[in-house]
gemmi code that builds the backbone of each chain (N, CA, C; Angstrom):
import gemmi

chains = {
    "A": [
        ("SER", (112.167, 76.236, 19.623), (112.400, 77.387, 20.513), (111.151, 78.245, 20.546)),
        ("GLN", (110.442, 78.354, 19.392), (109.223, 79.160, 19.358), (108.152, 78.498, 20.227)),
        ("ASN", (108.091, 77.167, 20.197), (107.130, 76.434, 21.044), (107.371, 76.729, 22.508)),
        ("LYS", (108.699, 76.743, 22.809), (109.067, 77.033, 24.212), (108.587, 78.418, 24.607)),
        ("ALA", (108.774, 79.396, 23.683), (108.391, 80.786, 23.979), (106.892, 80.871, 24.172)),
        ("LEU", (106.144, 80.213, 23.248), (104.675, 80.238, 23.354), (104.214, 79.616, 24.686)),
        ("ALA", (104.877, 78.507, 25.057), (104.518, 77.831, 26.321), (104.776, 78.754, 27.513)),
        ("ALA", (105.914, 79.450, 27.434), (106.267, 80.372, 28.538), (105.241, 81.489, 28.630)),
        ("LYS", (104.823, 82.043, 27.451), (103.838, 83.130, 27.457), (102.540, 82.647, 28.074)),
        ("LYS", (102.132, 81.437, 27.651), (100.884, 80.893, 28.173), (100.940, 80.747, 29.702)),
        ("ALA", (102.088, 80.221, 30.173), (102.254, 80.015, 31.625), (102.228, 81.344, 32.360)),
        ("ALA", (102.899, 82.349, 31.766), (102.959, 83.674, 32.422), (101.568, 84.284, 32.507)),
        ("LEU", (100.763, 84.160, 31.432), (99.419, 84.743, 31.442), (98.508, 83.985, 32.400)),
        ("LYS", (98.739, 82.654, 32.450), (97.865, 81.838, 33.298), (98.125, 82.146, 34.786)),
        ("GLY", (99.374, 82.361, 35.164), (99.706, 82.677, 36.559), (99.931, 81.417, 37.386)),
        ("VAL", (100.256, 81.676, 38.663), (100.642, 80.554, 39.527), (99.435, 79.877, 40.153)),
        ("HIS", (98.340, 80.640, 40.271), (97.221, 80.106, 41.063), (96.202, 79.401, 40.186)),
        ("GLY", (96.700, 78.552, 39.280), (95.792, 77.866, 38.368), (94.917, 76.861, 39.080)),
        ("LYS", (95.523, 76.156, 40.043), (94.772, 75.075, 40.686), (94.053, 75.601, 41.912)),
        ("ALA", (92.804, 76.074, 41.734), (92.034, 76.515, 42.903), (91.213, 75.341, 43.393)),
        ("VAL", (91.357, 75.020, 44.656), (90.620, 73.880, 45.225), (89.324, 74.377, 45.848)),
        ("ARG", (88.223, 73.746, 45.504), (86.942, 74.081, 46.125), (86.716, 73.142, 47.306)),
        ("LYS", (86.281, 73.759, 48.422), (86.022, 72.936, 49.611), (84.807, 72.070, 49.378)),
        ("ILE", (84.829, 70.869, 49.951), (83.666, 69.984, 49.847), (82.734, 70.311, 50.988)),
        ("ARG", (81.537, 70.779, 50.666), (80.574, 71.108, 51.715), (79.666, 69.899, 51.918)),
        ("THR", (79.652, 69.342, 53.077), (78.830, 68.154, 53.337), (77.492, 68.530, 53.960)),
        ("SER", (77.309, 69.833, 54.337), (76.039, 70.249, 54.950), (75.582, 71.535, 54.299)),
        ("THR", (74.267, 71.759, 54.308), (73.759, 72.982, 53.682), (73.901, 74.187, 54.610)),
        ("HIS", (74.190, 73.954, 55.925), (74.274, 75.063, 56.875), (75.709, 75.520, 57.013)),
        ("PHE", (75.897, 76.841, 57.135), (77.239, 77.381, 57.338), (77.420, 77.650, 58.829)),
        ("HIS", (78.418, 77.000, 59.433), (78.753, 77.260, 60.832), (80.079, 77.979, 60.888)),
        ("ILE", (80.198, 78.934, 61.830), (81.433, 79.730, 61.946), (82.610, 78.807, 62.204)),
        ("PRO", (83.679, 78.907, 61.411), (84.819, 78.006, 61.607), (85.529, 78.296, 62.922)),
        ("LYS", (86.075, 77.218, 63.504), (86.789, 77.388, 64.773), (88.154, 77.990, 64.504)),
        ("THR", (88.478, 79.089, 65.213), (89.775, 79.737, 65.023), (90.606, 79.593, 66.296)),
        ("LEU", (91.831, 80.128, 66.245), (92.727, 80.034, 67.398), (92.214, 80.907, 68.534)),
        ("VAL", (92.139, 80.328, 69.737), (91.747, 81.094, 70.919), (92.918, 81.077, 71.888)),
        ("LEU", (93.471, 82.257, 72.188), (94.626, 82.334, 73.085), (94.185, 82.475, 74.527)),
        ("ASN", (94.996, 81.993, 75.444), (94.723, 82.220, 76.855), (95.159, 83.630, 77.232)),
        ("ARG", (94.613, 84.120, 78.343), (94.997, 85.458, 78.797), (96.419, 85.440, 79.337)),
        ("ALA", (97.184, 86.468, 78.965), (98.528, 86.632, 79.533), (98.698, 88.110, 79.834)),
        ("PRO", (98.065, 88.591, 80.923), (98.029, 90.043, 81.154), (99.402, 90.605, 81.436)),
        ("LYS", (99.628, 91.852, 80.975), (100.919, 92.492, 81.208), (101.000, 93.034, 82.630)),
        ("TYR", (99.836, 93.253, 83.255), (99.845, 93.721, 84.640), (98.560, 93.279, 85.303)),
        ("ALA", (98.606, 93.100, 86.613), (97.400, 92.744, 87.355), (96.499, 93.966, 87.422)),
        ("ARG", (95.188, 93.733, 87.288), (94.275, 94.884, 87.329), (94.142, 95.386, 88.754)),
        ("LYS", (93.938, 94.448, 89.678), (93.919, 94.835, 91.089), (95.269, 94.490, 91.679)),
        ("SER", (95.851, 95.421, 92.454), (97.196, 95.152, 92.959), (97.183, 94.053, 94.010)),
        ("ILE", (96.212, 94.113, 94.923), (96.138, 93.098, 95.976), (94.807, 92.382, 95.878)),
        ("ALA", (94.838, 91.052, 95.907), (93.584, 90.312, 95.987), (93.026, 90.478, 97.401)),
        ("HIS", (91.703, 90.723, 97.494), (91.114, 91.008, 98.803), (91.045, 89.739, 99.640)),
        ("ALA", (91.206, 89.889, 100.968), (90.984, 88.762, 101.872), (89.510, 88.391, 101.814)),
        ("PRO", (89.158, 87.134, 102.139), (87.746, 86.748, 102.063), (86.876, 87.692, 102.886)),
        ("ARG", (85.826, 88.237, 102.233), (85.045, 89.255, 102.926), (84.050, 88.651, 103.906)),
        ("MET", (83.507, 87.461, 103.558), (82.494, 86.845, 104.418), (83.220, 85.856, 105.335)),
        ("ASP", (84.049, 86.389, 106.250), (84.727, 85.485, 107.191), (83.808, 85.213, 108.374)),
        ("GLN", (84.239, 84.307, 109.245), (83.317, 83.830, 110.293), (82.847, 84.958, 111.200)),
        ("TYR", (83.661, 86.011, 111.326), (83.270, 87.119, 112.203), (82.180, 87.956, 111.564)),
        ("ARG", (82.145, 87.958, 110.246), (81.097, 88.729, 109.596), (79.797, 87.932, 109.545)),
        ("VAL", (79.920, 86.612, 109.387), (78.722, 85.788, 109.245), (77.877, 85.848, 110.511)),
        ("ILE", (78.497, 85.500, 111.650), (77.729, 85.429, 112.906), (77.863, 86.744, 113.635)),
        ("ARG", (76.731, 87.401, 113.827), (76.779, 88.698, 114.485), (76.643, 88.564, 115.988)),
        ("GLN", (75.605, 87.898, 116.432), (75.444, 87.715, 117.880), (74.510, 86.545, 118.143)),
        ("PRO", (74.664, 85.903, 119.301), (73.695, 84.871, 119.665), (72.447, 85.513, 120.272)),
        ("LEU", (71.346, 84.748, 120.263), (70.108, 85.250, 120.850), (69.838, 84.542, 122.177)),
        ("ASN", (69.408, 85.282, 123.182), (69.047, 84.639, 124.452), (67.622, 84.994, 124.877)),
        ("THR", (66.729, 85.093, 123.884), (65.324, 85.352, 124.210), (64.696, 84.088, 124.795)),
        ("GLU", (63.450, 84.216, 125.277), (62.809, 83.069, 125.914), (62.679, 81.892, 124.961)),
        ("THR", (62.228, 82.160, 123.737), (62.087, 81.067, 122.778), (63.459, 80.485, 122.415)),
        ("ALA", (64.475, 81.345, 122.378), (65.816, 80.851, 122.077), (66.299, 79.915, 123.182)),
        ("MET", (66.003, 80.281, 124.453), (66.416, 79.427, 125.564), (65.682, 78.096, 125.521)),
        ("LYS", (64.395, 78.162, 125.141), (63.634, 76.906, 125.012), (64.295, 75.989, 123.994)),
        ("LYS", (64.714, 76.587, 122.875), (65.336, 75.794, 121.816), (66.632, 75.143, 122.296)),
        ("ILE", (67.362, 75.876, 123.129), (68.635, 75.328, 123.621), (68.357, 74.093, 124.471)),
        ("GLU", (67.364, 74.225, 125.368), (67.118, 73.121, 126.318), (66.448, 71.941, 125.643)),
        ("GLU", (65.428, 72.240, 124.833), (64.619, 71.130, 124.320), (65.156, 70.532, 123.040)),
        ("HIS", (65.634, 71.403, 122.107), (65.986, 70.879, 120.791), (67.478, 70.878, 120.499)),
        ("ASN", (68.264, 71.204, 121.492), (69.723, 71.205, 121.300), (70.157, 72.136, 120.166)),
        ("THR", (69.476, 73.275, 120.022), (69.869, 74.208, 118.968), (70.232, 75.563, 119.558)),
        ("LEU", (71.192, 76.213, 118.902), (71.549, 77.587, 119.267), (70.922, 78.525, 118.243)),
        ("THR", (70.535, 79.707, 118.721), (69.953, 80.691, 117.805), (70.905, 81.862, 117.666)),
        ("PHE", (71.157, 82.261, 116.419), (72.057, 83.384, 116.161), (71.387, 84.387, 115.245)),
        ("LEU", (71.824, 85.649, 115.393), (71.561, 86.621, 114.341), (72.778, 86.577, 113.425)),
        ("VAL", (72.524, 86.391, 112.142), (73.630, 86.262, 111.195), (73.512, 87.345, 110.135)),
        ("ASP", (74.561, 87.481, 109.339), (74.549, 88.463, 108.256), (73.522, 88.047, 107.204)),
        ("VAL", (72.790, 89.048, 106.674), (71.706, 88.731, 105.733), (72.226, 88.035, 104.484)),
        ("LYS", (73.468, 88.353, 104.111), (73.985, 87.787, 102.874), (74.614, 86.416, 103.066)),
        ("SER", (74.610, 85.895, 104.270), (75.254, 84.600, 104.490), (74.280, 83.480, 104.168)),
        ("ASN", (74.822, 82.335, 103.780), (73.966, 81.189, 103.522), (74.236, 80.096, 104.552)),
        ("LYS", (73.436, 79.015, 104.477), (73.476, 78.004, 105.535), (74.841, 77.336, 105.638)),
        ("ASN", (75.461, 77.123, 104.481), (76.787, 76.495, 104.516), (77.802, 77.380, 105.217)),
        ("GLN", (77.717, 78.677, 104.931), (78.644, 79.611, 105.573), (78.410, 79.657, 107.078)),
        ("ILE", (77.123, 79.575, 107.469), (76.801, 79.635, 108.898), (77.356, 78.406, 109.602)),
        ("LYS", (77.165, 77.251, 108.948), (77.688, 75.999, 109.512), (79.191, 76.099, 109.732)),
        ("ASP", (79.871, 76.596, 108.675), (81.322, 76.727, 108.707), (81.762, 77.692, 109.803)),
        ("ALA", (81.039, 78.817, 109.922), (81.421, 79.839, 110.902), (81.278, 79.317, 112.316)),
        ("VAL", (80.178, 78.611, 112.569), (79.970, 78.045, 113.906), (81.097, 77.084, 114.238)),
        ("LYS", (81.503, 76.302, 113.224), (82.599, 75.352, 113.453), (83.875, 76.077, 113.811)),
        ("ARG", (84.169, 77.150, 113.064), (85.414, 77.861, 113.298), (85.420, 78.618, 114.623)),
        ("LEU", (84.268, 79.232, 114.955), (84.249, 80.083, 116.154), (84.128, 79.265, 117.429)),
        ("TYR", (83.233, 78.275, 117.426), (82.915, 77.590, 118.680), (83.318, 76.128, 118.697)),
        ("ASP", (83.892, 75.646, 117.602), (84.425, 74.277, 117.585), (83.343, 73.227, 117.758)),
        ("VAL", (82.141, 73.473, 117.233), (81.052, 72.492, 117.320), (80.531, 72.208, 115.923)),
        ("GLU", (80.082, 70.964, 115.743), (79.504, 70.586, 114.454), (78.016, 70.876, 114.471)),
        ("ALA", (77.502, 71.408, 113.369), (76.074, 71.659, 113.251), (75.453, 70.513, 112.464)),
        ("ALA", (74.398, 69.918, 113.031), (73.705, 68.865, 112.300), (72.827, 69.465, 111.223)),
        ("GLN", (72.189, 70.589, 111.551), (71.276, 71.219, 110.597), (71.196, 72.708, 110.887)),
        ("VAL", (70.975, 73.499, 109.836), (70.807, 74.942, 110.000), (69.516, 75.356, 109.308)),
        ("ASN", (68.659, 76.059, 110.048), (67.472, 76.653, 109.436), (67.579, 78.164, 109.558)),
        ("THR", (67.168, 78.870, 108.528), (67.270, 80.326, 108.593), (65.940, 80.968, 108.244)),
        ("LEU", (65.778, 82.181, 108.740), (64.655, 83.010, 108.324), (65.109, 84.458, 108.383)),
        ("ILE", (64.418, 85.303, 107.650), (64.749, 86.731, 107.701), (63.657, 87.425, 108.498)),
        ("ARG", (64.088, 88.104, 109.579), (63.107, 88.767, 110.430), (62.500, 89.973, 109.755)),
        ("PRO", (61.357, 90.407, 110.246), (60.744, 91.596, 109.650), (61.597, 92.853, 109.779)),
        ("ASP", (62.488, 92.896, 110.777), (63.331, 94.092, 110.894), (64.629, 93.970, 110.108)),
        ("GLY", (64.720, 92.951, 109.252), (65.815, 92.916, 108.291), (66.982, 92.031, 108.645)),
        ("TYR", (67.012, 91.517, 109.863), (68.132, 90.659, 110.249), (67.793, 89.212, 109.959)),
        ("LYS", (68.847, 88.417, 109.714), (68.623, 86.997, 109.446), (68.841, 86.223, 110.734)),
        ("LYS", (67.921, 85.327, 111.028), (68.030, 84.503, 112.229), (68.364, 83.088, 111.792)),
        ("ALA", (69.312, 82.466, 112.471), (69.708, 81.102, 112.131), (69.517, 80.211, 113.337)),
        ("PHE", (68.843, 79.066, 113.106), (68.694, 78.058, 114.158), (69.688, 76.947, 113.832)),
        ("VAL", (70.679, 76.808, 114.678), (71.739, 75.849, 114.413), (71.565, 74.668, 115.348)),
        ("ARG", (71.110, 73.547, 114.774), (70.945, 72.351, 115.610), (72.288, 71.653, 115.689)),
        ("LEU", (72.752, 71.423, 116.904), (74.054, 70.787, 117.082), (73.903, 69.271, 117.034)),
        ("THR", (75.015, 68.595, 116.803), (74.990, 67.126, 116.777), (74.666, 66.594, 118.175)),
        ("ALA", (74.174, 65.347, 118.205), (73.642, 64.799, 119.449), (74.702, 64.626, 120.536)),
        ("ASP", (75.969, 64.523, 120.127), (76.992, 64.276, 121.137), (77.401, 65.548, 121.886)),
        ("VAL", (76.883, 66.707, 121.457), (77.218, 67.963, 122.120), (75.965, 68.514, 122.798)),
        ("ASP", (76.150, 69.139, 123.971), (75.015, 69.748, 124.659), (74.994, 71.239, 124.387)),
        ("ALA", (73.863, 71.728, 123.876), (73.779, 73.141, 123.511), (73.947, 74.042, 124.723)),
        ("LEU", (73.452, 73.577, 125.866), (73.535, 74.401, 127.082), (74.991, 74.630, 127.478)),
        ("ASP", (75.803, 73.545, 127.347), (77.225, 73.691, 127.669), (77.897, 74.697, 126.753)),
        ("VAL", (77.581, 74.542, 125.460), (78.201, 75.440, 124.481), (77.780, 76.888, 124.753)),
        ("ALA", (76.506, 77.071, 125.094), (76.016, 78.424, 125.368), (76.729, 79.033, 126.569)),
        ("ASN", (76.931, 78.211, 127.614), (77.670, 78.703, 128.782), (79.095, 79.064, 128.420)),
        ("LYS", (79.680, 78.217, 127.564), (81.072, 78.478, 127.151), (81.171, 79.786, 126.372)),
        ("ILE", (80.183, 80.007, 125.482), (80.198, 81.243, 124.691), (79.998, 82.428, 125.612)),
        ("GLY", (79.052, 82.285, 126.571), (78.935, 83.304, 127.608), (77.723, 84.188, 127.519)),
        ("PHE", (76.682, 83.800, 126.807), (75.563, 84.723, 126.660), (74.337, 84.320, 127.469)),
        ("ILE", (74.484, 83.282, 128.297), (73.334, 82.829, 129.069), (72.967, 83.935, 130.062)),
    ],
    "B": [
        ("MET", (89.643, 97.586, 127.840), (90.035, 97.366, 126.433), (91.276, 98.171, 126.122)),
        ("VAL", (92.341, 97.459, 125.764), (93.590, 98.161, 125.441), (93.501, 98.657, 124.009)),
        ("ALA", (93.828, 99.938, 123.827), (93.803, 100.456, 122.466), (95.078, 100.041, 121.752)),
        ("VAL", (94.924, 99.428, 120.581), (96.102, 99.060, 119.794), (96.715, 100.327, 119.203)),
        ("LYS", (98.043, 100.412, 119.220), (98.674, 101.621, 118.685), (99.245, 101.343, 117.306)),
        ("ALA", (98.952, 102.230, 116.383), (99.348, 101.992, 114.996), (100.863, 101.996, 114.845)),
        ("HIS", (101.547, 102.897, 115.545), (103.000, 102.977, 115.336), (103.715, 101.740, 115.874)),
        ("GLU", (103.085, 101.069, 116.865), (103.677, 99.803, 117.316), (103.432, 98.713, 116.284)),
        ("LEU", (102.270, 98.784, 115.611), (101.939, 97.737, 114.646), (102.859, 97.779, 113.437)),
        ("ARG", (103.333, 98.977, 113.096), (104.093, 99.084, 111.859), (105.427, 98.360, 111.917)),
        ("ASN", (105.906, 98.056, 113.133), (107.169, 97.322, 113.232), (106.987, 95.841, 112.944)),
        ("LYS", (105.714, 95.363, 113.004), (105.521, 93.912, 112.907), (105.465, 93.469, 111.452)),
        ("ASN", (105.652, 92.174, 111.261), (105.572, 91.655, 109.894), (104.162, 91.117, 109.624)),
        ("LYS", (103.959, 90.709, 108.379), (102.618, 90.402, 107.889), (101.941, 89.312, 108.704)),
        ("ALA", (102.683, 88.230, 108.998), (102.078, 87.089, 109.692), (101.568, 87.504, 111.066)),
        ("GLU", (102.403, 88.293, 111.769), (101.993, 88.740, 113.111), (100.758, 89.625, 113.037)),
        ("LEU", (100.748, 90.515, 112.017), (99.607, 91.439, 111.900), (98.316, 90.673, 111.649)),
        ("VAL", (98.405, 89.628, 110.806), (97.212, 88.841, 110.516), (96.709, 88.166, 111.782)),
        ("LYS", (97.670, 87.703, 112.603), (97.277, 87.062, 113.857), (96.608, 88.072, 114.792)),
        ("ILE", (97.200, 89.278, 114.868), (96.639, 90.315, 115.744), (95.245, 90.691, 115.259)),
        ("LEU", (95.071, 90.751, 113.917), (93.765, 91.082, 113.372), (92.724, 90.063, 113.817)),
        ("ASP", (93.106, 88.798, 113.749), (92.187, 87.740, 114.168), (91.819, 87.898, 115.637)),
        ("GLU", (92.847, 88.180, 116.471), (92.592, 88.362, 117.909), (91.621, 89.508, 118.158)),
        ("GLN", (91.842, 90.632, 117.438), (90.985, 91.803, 117.646), (89.555, 91.525, 117.206)),
        ("LYS", (89.416, 90.777, 116.111), (88.062, 90.434, 115.655), (87.379, 89.533, 116.664)),
        ("GLN", (88.156, 88.624, 117.209), (87.644, 87.726, 118.255), (87.166, 88.539, 119.461)),
        ("ALA", (87.986, 89.527, 119.857), (87.629, 90.378, 121.000), (86.331, 91.119, 120.728)),
        ("LEU", (86.189, 91.623, 119.502), (84.970, 92.338, 119.137), (83.765, 91.409, 119.214)),
        ("ALA", (83.939, 90.169, 118.728), (82.831, 89.206, 118.777), (82.432, 88.929, 120.224)),
        ("ASN", (83.447, 88.814, 121.096), (83.153, 88.557, 122.513), (82.374, 89.701, 123.141)),
        ("ILE", (82.749, 90.923, 122.781), (82.039, 92.074, 123.357), (80.599, 92.078, 122.889)),
        ("ARG", (80.382, 91.664, 121.623), (79.010, 91.615, 121.115), (78.184, 90.600, 121.905)),
        ("VAL", (78.830, 89.480, 122.227), (78.136, 88.457, 123.031), (77.812, 89.002, 124.413)),
        ("GLN", (78.784, 89.717, 124.996), (78.561, 90.291, 126.332), (77.388, 91.271, 126.321)),
        ("LYS", (77.256, 91.979, 125.224), (76.167, 92.953, 125.114), (74.827, 92.237, 125.231)),
        ("VAL", (74.744, 91.061, 124.565), (73.510, 90.281, 124.622), (73.245, 89.809, 126.047)),
        ("ALA", (74.350, 89.401, 126.747), (74.206, 88.884, 128.102), (74.007, 89.993, 129.114)),
        ("GLY", (74.019, 91.242, 128.660), (73.758, 92.349, 129.565), (74.997, 92.900, 130.236)),
        ("GLY", (76.159, 92.743, 129.595), (77.408, 93.206, 130.203), (77.776, 94.605, 129.751)),
        ("LYS", (79.088, 94.899, 129.819), (79.576, 96.240, 129.472), (79.499, 96.430, 127.963)),
        ("THR", (78.994, 97.582, 127.548), (78.921, 97.843, 126.110), (79.798, 99.011, 125.680)),
        ("GLN", (80.504, 99.599, 126.624), (81.254, 100.800, 126.276), (82.484, 100.500, 125.449)),
        ("GLU", (83.001, 99.267, 125.576), (84.257, 98.957, 124.907), (84.080, 98.655, 123.439)),
        ("ILE", (82.829, 98.582, 122.992), (82.602, 98.121, 121.625), (83.198, 99.091, 120.607)),
        ("GLY", (83.105, 100.390, 120.906), (83.645, 101.378, 119.976), (85.145, 101.206, 119.796)),
        ("GLU", (85.827, 101.042, 120.965), (87.280, 100.876, 120.941), (87.675, 99.629, 120.150)),
        ("ALA", (86.901, 98.542, 120.361), (87.219, 97.282, 119.684), (87.112, 97.424, 118.168)),
        ("ARG", (86.036, 98.116, 117.723), (85.866, 98.291, 116.279), (87.013, 99.085, 115.697)),
        ("LYS", (87.430, 100.139, 116.407), (88.517, 100.963, 115.871), (89.829, 100.195, 115.858)),
        ("ASN", (90.019, 99.287, 116.840), (91.240, 98.482, 116.837), (91.343, 97.634, 115.582)),
        ("VAL", (90.208, 96.984, 115.249), (90.189, 96.174, 114.026), (90.544, 97.049, 112.829)),
        ("ALA", (89.945, 98.244, 112.810), (90.194, 99.152, 111.682), (91.661, 99.538, 111.608)),
        ("ARG", (92.276, 99.785, 112.772), (93.685, 100.206, 112.787), (94.579, 99.120, 112.221)),
        ("VAL", (94.330, 97.870, 112.664), (95.187, 96.782, 112.182), (95.041, 96.631, 110.671)),
        ("LEU", (93.789, 96.683, 110.206), (93.564, 96.549, 108.760), (94.235, 97.679, 107.996)),
        ("THR", (94.163, 98.893, 108.564), (94.800, 100.028, 107.881), (96.289, 99.803, 107.742)),
        ("VAL", (96.921, 99.381, 108.852), (98.373, 99.173, 108.796), (98.717, 98.085, 107.785)),
        ("ILE", (97.947, 96.989, 107.805), (98.223, 95.895, 106.862), (98.149, 96.403, 105.428)),
        ("ASN", (97.043, 97.085, 105.112), (96.854, 97.509, 103.727), (97.843, 98.592, 103.308)),
        ("GLN", (98.113, 99.519, 104.232), (99.040, 100.592, 103.885), (100.422, 100.045, 103.546)),
        ("THR", (100.935, 99.149, 104.434), (102.273, 98.620, 104.178), (102.296, 97.774, 102.912)),
        ("GLN", (101.223, 97.011, 102.683), (101.173, 96.193, 101.462), (101.262, 97.052, 100.210)),
        ("ARG", (100.463, 98.114, 100.179), (100.439, 98.956, 98.988), (101.756, 99.692, 98.809)),
        ("GLU", (102.343, 100.101, 99.947), (103.630, 100.793, 99.865), (104.679, 99.880, 99.247)),
        ("GLN", (104.723, 98.634, 99.739), (105.700, 97.678, 99.198), (105.471, 97.437, 97.712)),
        ("LEU", (104.180, 97.335, 97.330), (103.870, 97.080, 95.923), (104.298, 98.246, 95.050)),
        ("ARG", (104.128, 99.455, 95.562), (104.528, 100.618, 94.769), (106.034, 100.596, 94.513)),
        ("LEU", (106.799, 100.204, 95.552), (108.250, 100.082, 95.371), (108.565, 99.032, 94.321)),
        ("PHE", (107.827, 97.916, 94.402), (108.071, 96.814, 93.475), (107.811, 97.227, 92.040)),
        ("TYR", (106.745, 98.026, 91.839), (106.361, 98.375, 90.474), (107.041, 99.635, 89.965)),
        ("GLN", (107.923, 100.214, 90.781), (108.509, 101.495, 90.374), (109.266, 101.399, 89.054)),
        ("LYS", (110.016, 100.289, 88.883), (110.855, 100.182, 87.694), (110.097, 99.583, 86.520)),
        ("LYS", (108.886, 99.072, 86.779), (108.205, 98.325, 85.728), (107.446, 99.267, 84.799)),
        ("ALA", (107.128, 98.739, 83.616), (106.437, 99.563, 82.633), (104.964, 99.728, 82.992)),
        ("PHE", (104.306, 98.633, 83.356), (102.868, 98.676, 83.622), (102.596, 98.427, 85.087)),
        ("THR", (101.775, 99.280, 85.687), (101.407, 99.088, 87.098), (99.930, 98.743, 87.194)),
        ("PRO", (99.534, 98.093, 88.275), (98.106, 97.820, 88.467), (97.313, 99.118, 88.518)),
        ("LEU", (96.043, 99.024, 88.122), (95.243, 100.237, 87.950), (95.017, 100.982, 89.254)),
        ("ASP", (94.914, 100.232, 90.377), (94.616, 100.962, 91.606), (95.861, 101.601, 92.209)),
        ("LEU", (97.055, 101.328, 91.625), (98.246, 102.012, 92.106), (98.577, 103.218, 91.241)),
        ("ARG", (97.838, 103.372, 90.160), (98.109, 104.518, 89.287), (97.475, 105.774, 89.846)),
        ("VAL", (97.905, 106.916, 89.293), (97.366, 108.207, 89.708), (95.879, 108.255, 89.384)),
        ("LYS", (95.096, 108.771, 90.296), (93.636, 108.758, 90.086), (93.146, 110.036, 89.408)),
        ("LYS", (93.440, 111.199, 89.995), (93.034, 112.522, 89.462), (91.601, 112.483, 88.927)),
        ("THR", (91.408, 112.842, 87.630), (90.095, 112.668, 87.001), (90.314, 112.017, 85.638)),
        ("ARG", (89.263, 111.465, 85.081), (89.360, 110.754, 83.808), (89.915, 111.655, 82.733)),
        ("ALA", (89.396, 112.891, 82.683), (89.831, 113.830, 81.646), (91.300, 114.183, 81.827)),
        ("MET", (91.706, 114.408, 83.080), (93.099, 114.797, 83.316), (94.064, 113.683, 82.934)),
        ("ARG", (93.635, 112.443, 83.139), (94.508, 111.332, 82.781), (94.689, 111.247, 81.280)),
        ("ARG", (93.712, 111.676, 80.508), (93.795, 111.591, 79.065), (94.342, 112.855, 78.421)),
        ("ALA", (94.618, 113.884, 79.259), (95.089, 115.154, 78.687), (96.519, 115.007, 78.175)),
        ("LEU", (96.981, 116.019, 77.392), (98.355, 116.012, 76.896), (99.324, 116.194, 78.054)),
        ("THR", (100.485, 115.554, 77.947), (101.504, 115.738, 78.985), (102.136, 117.115, 78.801)),
        ("PRO", (102.794, 117.647, 79.837), (103.429, 118.968, 79.698), (104.419, 119.013, 78.544)),
        ("PHE", (105.144, 117.904, 78.314), (106.087, 117.884, 77.190), (105.347, 117.991, 75.869)),
        ("GLU", (104.252, 117.213, 75.760), (103.484, 117.233, 74.511), (102.899, 118.607, 74.246)),
        ("LYS", (102.501, 119.276, 75.353), (101.920, 120.609, 75.157), (102.961, 121.605, 74.687)),
        ("SER", (104.230, 121.382, 75.109), (105.257, 122.364, 74.797), (105.778, 122.236, 73.366)),
        ("LYS", (105.391, 121.165, 72.654), (105.934, 120.955, 71.305), (105.419, 122.027, 70.365)),
        ("LYS", (106.344, 122.543, 69.503), (105.960, 123.604, 68.563), (106.293, 123.153, 67.148)),
        ("THR", (105.562, 123.703, 66.193), (105.876, 123.388, 64.803), (107.142, 124.150, 64.396)),
        ("VAL", (107.744, 123.701, 63.307), (108.957, 124.377, 62.796), (108.643, 125.824, 62.473)),
        ("ARG", (107.446, 126.041, 61.878), (107.010, 127.393, 61.498), (107.010, 128.307, 62.718)),
        ("GLU", (106.402, 127.768, 63.816), (106.284, 128.568, 65.030), (107.659, 128.878, 65.610)),
        ("LEU", (108.553, 127.848, 65.560), (109.896, 128.049, 66.102), (110.615, 129.158, 65.339)),
        ("LYS", (110.430, 129.142, 64.019), (111.088, 130.157, 63.199), (110.572, 131.539, 63.539)),
        ("LYS", (109.256, 131.623, 63.676), (108.642, 132.913, 64.032), (109.217, 133.433, 65.322)),
        ("LEU", (109.297, 132.536, 66.315), (109.801, 132.965, 67.629), (111.250, 133.406, 67.529)),
        ("ALA", (111.986, 132.717, 66.632), (113.400, 133.065, 66.492), (113.558, 134.412, 65.817)),
        ("HIS", (112.762, 134.646, 64.752), (112.944, 135.872, 63.974), (112.304, 137.071, 64.629)),
        ("PHE", (111.172, 136.882, 65.304), (110.450, 138.013, 65.882), (110.249, 137.819, 67.373)),
        ("PRO", (111.361, 137.868, 68.149), (111.197, 137.696, 69.582), (110.559, 138.910, 70.208)),
        ("LEU", (110.115, 138.725, 71.456), (109.506, 139.832, 72.176), (110.614, 140.806, 72.555)),
        ("ARG", (110.531, 142.041, 72.066), (111.590, 142.992, 72.310), (111.332, 143.736, 73.604)),
        ("LYS", (112.438, 144.065, 74.227), (112.338, 144.909, 75.436), (112.879, 146.278, 75.082)),
        ("TYR", (112.161, 147.260, 75.392), (112.696, 148.601, 75.122), (112.285, 149.531, 76.257)),
        ("ALA", (112.997, 150.625, 76.302), (112.709, 151.613, 77.342), (112.457, 152.961, 76.681)),
        ("VAL", (111.688, 153.724, 77.351), (111.391, 155.067, 76.819), (112.312, 156.056, 77.550)),
        ("LYS", (112.983, 156.855, 76.722), (113.876, 157.825, 77.353), (113.047, 158.875, 78.056)),
        ("ALA", (113.479, 159.192, 79.215), (112.730, 160.184, 80.010), (112.886, 161.544, 79.421)),
    ],
}
model = gemmi.Model(1)
for chain_id, residues in chains.items():
    chain = gemmi.Chain(chain_id)
    for i, (resn, *xyz) in enumerate(residues, 1):
        res = gemmi.Residue()
        res.name, res.seqid = resn, gemmi.SeqId(i, " ")
        for name, pos in zip(("N", "CA", "C"), xyz):
            atom = gemmi.Atom()
            atom.name, atom.element = name, gemmi.Element(name[0])
            atom.pos, atom.b_iso = gemmi.Position(*pos), 0.0
            res.add_atom(atom)
        chain.add_residue(res)
    model.add_chain(chain)
structure = gemmi.Structure()
structure.add_model(model)
structure.setup_entities()
């Protein structure tokens, strides 16, 4: 019985956490351990309404050009010239022309004029006549 | 150029308003083209305001509906909350301001403001 008591005392003094396991480090560098990453689950939307697309086709294309050089381009190179929004890019211009005038653009070249407006040269596909499209739009 | 009337627009539903908005934008684009071709330019002002009117009606009704929707909820979107000023939003509420300590309550109870009159 005394042995039992001594054993119990020893166990009580030793405590429960006798077996501490040391991690095996296989590299000399310490990298931050990966922890749990939760997905966002917001309690409320920050903006009440999501905005409609701001760069729609009406904003991209401002007006067509009918200057002498623009008319030359229509007749000789099958291209239409537009003043477009400065922040628009060639893909947006292509898309806008398609939506507004129902024509495919083979190629779009752009430049920014010295007075701040962006000019776009929209070459139409060979099966469409630029002059017809220009008449249809109405700026000839 | 026919001026769109806001009170007529408010009877319409969302799909119709979006269609009308597209039509008005189209009309504005056409007037811009006419300007280049040397046509009438006086209608451009009216056209721009028409687009603005339709957008106003769309947004106003949307926000109104959302406010109704969020009335019972605990958390509302930030742009539907009261704006005021940053400091005012963080100030104590009227209830919080009215709270008194027990000590103060006792004082008020024992030493109220007395009313008296002076005999003439």
